[in-house]
N, C-alpha and C positions, 0 to 999 in steps of 0.2 A: 314924381312921373316913375313906375314902375321898370327895372328894367327888365328887358325881355330874356325869355327862360332861352338856352340852346339847346336843341336835341342834344339826345346822346349819340355818340361815338362808341361802336364797336366792332371791336379787331378779332378774324378769326387766326387761320394760318395762310388763308389766301387771299381774305375778303375785308374792305372795311365797308360799315353799315353808318352812315353819316347824312346830316340834312343836306337836303336841296339849296344848290345853287345855282343864278342863273345860265351858268354854261351847261348845264346838265338840259338844258330843253332842246339842243341841236340831237345829240345823241338817243335822246328820248323820243324826239319825236320819229327816226328814224328805226328804231326798235320798235316802236309801240305801233307804228303803220305796217303792219303786218296782219294782214286778217286772218289767219290761222292761233296767232297770240290773242288778239283782241275777243276773237271769239269765245274766248277762253276764261274771260274777263265780264264782270258785270259792269263799270263802267268806260271801258276804252272802247270809242266808238271806232267807225272804219269807214272811210280814212279818216285820220288823227295827223293835224297839224301843227306847225310850228305856234299858232296861236292859244292852241288847244293845252300843248303842252307848257307854253310860259304862264297860261292864265290857271295851270293846276299847281305851276311852282308858286307860284303869288299865292296863293287859298292858303296854300302848305307852309310859307313863310309866316302868311299872318295869324295861324291858328296856334294854340298853345300848343306845344310838344308833349307837355303834361298828363292832357287830356287822352293824345293819342300821336304821338311821333311817329310819323313818314320818313323812312329813311331809303336815302341809293345806296344802292350796292353794287363797290366798285371793286374791281383789280387792278394794283399796279400795274400798267402797261399797257392794258386794256379802257381802264375810265368806267365810264355809266354802263353797269349793265343791263340792271333794271330797278325793280322799287320792293318795300317791304314796308308795312304800316299797321298799324292798328285804330280803328275806329269804332264811338260809341255805337250799341247797337242793343236792340230790345230783344232778350229770349222770347220763346214762348210761353215760361213760367212765370214772367212778368219780372224776371231780372236784368239790371244793365251789363251786360259781359261785354269789355274790347272785343271784337271780332278782328282776326288777324286776316289780313289780305297781302298779296305780292305776285308778280311777273317778273318774267327774264328774259330777254332778247334771244330770235333763235340762236344768235352763236353763240351763245353758253348755255345750252342743251346741251343733255350728255355727262358731264364730268361730276355731278353732285353740286356744282354752286348753290341750287336751291335748296337741299339741304342740309348745306352747310350755315346758310342764310338763317335758315328757318330755326334751326338749333340754338344758334349764336341768341337771336330774335331772344327765343323763350327764354333762354337761361339768364338771360338780361330779365329780362319779367320776373323772375323767381328771385333775383339777386336784389336788381336797385326798384323796380317798378311795383311788385310786391299785389298785384294782381293774384286772386286763387282762380281764377278761372277765365280763360281765353276759349272765345269759338272760333268756327272756321268751317268753312266747306268747299265741295271743288264739283264742279258740273259730273254728272253723271259720265258722261263718256270721255272724262280728263282724268284715265287711271294714274298718269304719270306724277298728277298735283293730288292724289290721294295716297300715293306711295311717300311723297314729302313730308305729310304732315303724321303718317304712321310712324315714318322713322323719328320726327318729332316729339312723337310721343301722344300724340293726340289719339282719340279714341273714337268710334262712329256712337251716334247719338241711335240711328236707328230710323231717324228723320230724314224725309226725304221733304223738301220744298220747292218749290217752284222760286226761280228769283227770272229776273227780267237783264239779258243782255243787251248791251245798247248796238254790238254789233252786230245781232244776230237780229235784234230790232222782233224779239219773240223771251219767250220764258224759257227755262231749261231747268229740269230736274238736278236740285243741288243735293250732293251727298252730307249732309251736316256732321260734324265732328266738336267736341269738346277738348283742350287739354284741364288738366288740373296740377298747382303747384302742387 
């Protein structure tokens, strides 16, 4: 029997990025069931319920974090705030690069938490995970997410790709970006 691999734990001055656990389902449900948050993601439907949160956590816990860790973002005193993670994707150039995705609950928007989390995750990628290229993108109507990625060192590729959003039930123009180690 092969021992399970634990996801990384990444600390910042204000945050901890850590593996998901069953206790995250309640706050995940409350935060992700926000139509304004969900419509800025590809994979969060609206409405979002506890069964969906539990199923997501189960899928993440059953996956190998070496392929693409998905981490809870938490702050002492506030607990679960959102998610940040990587998943394999196929770039148009035929190369498989991990893609960064993230979301943060509305009560935590504004004071730079997401920028701090993305910067820490990218430092971990460079230092520990060793991936030389990470892709990401943001919906063209989500300038705040674009600013987060720019502050973390991502560059625009000039490519705008339609991406389907479950909450919108439609495609949304997505400005693609890339990070190079």
